[in-house]
C-alpha positions, 0 to 999 in steps of 0.5 A: 423543521419549520418546513415539516410544520408547513407541509403538515398544515397544508396537508391538514387543510386539504384533508388528504389522509394519504399525505399525513406522513411527513416526507423524507427529505432528501438533502439531509441524512437519514437518521441512524437506525438501531442495530441488534449487533454492537458496531465496531471500528474494524481497523481497531479490531484488526489491529487488536488482532494483529497484536494477539497474534504476534503475542501468541506466535512468541516464545513468551506466550508458549512459556507462559502457557506451559507454566499455566498448565503445569500450575493448573495440573499440580493444583488439581493434583496435590491441592486439598481435596475441597480446593480442587476445581478440575480433577484428573481427566482435567475436562475443564482444562481441555475445554479452556484450551479449546476456547483459547484455540477457537478464539486464536485461530480467527484472530490469526487468520485475520491478522494474516489477511490484513498482512496479505492486504498490505503485501498486495498494496506494497507489491502493486506500488513495487510494480508501478515503481518498477514501471516508471523506472523501466520507462525512464531507463528506456527514455534515458536509452533513447536519449543517449543513443540520440546523442551519440548519433548527434555527436556523429555529426559534430566537429571535433577538434581533430577534424577541424584541425585536419580541415584547417590543415587542408585549406591551408595546404590548398591556399598555399598551393593556389599561391604558388601556382599563381605566383609562378604564372605571375612571374612567368607572365612577366 
């Protein structure tokens, strides 16, 4: 604010009429503009449309709508003449049902679109999870194969036992021959 006042005083001292309007500050957010249409929260509106669409898809709605239409028709047929508000062709009833349908259809479509968006996000998350699971499975498969190959080179208990037995036999054979040759030399 003080910067604008200083800017205006410096402009007035130079006498330039082109610089008399204040400059927009780039470090401050723009002031909110007035809009002709009311602002609304799209998320809240979407939740409301889903609730309405869920209600329109229930048996309870069908029952209540049927009850209202039956009462409407019965009232306009059997009520005293001066209390009837919609005579036989029931044009006002038709208008009300058309109005209800004209609002119900876009709300149902909006709810379906939101559900499609949620399904798309869930599908993408499932796809990523499956990719991670597949990568983990491939990694574990390679590790198991490496362990099996490594186990082929590991000395087992039976192999060590057979090697010891072979060494013992070989040592016994060496003892026997040198012992016999020693006795023969004497």
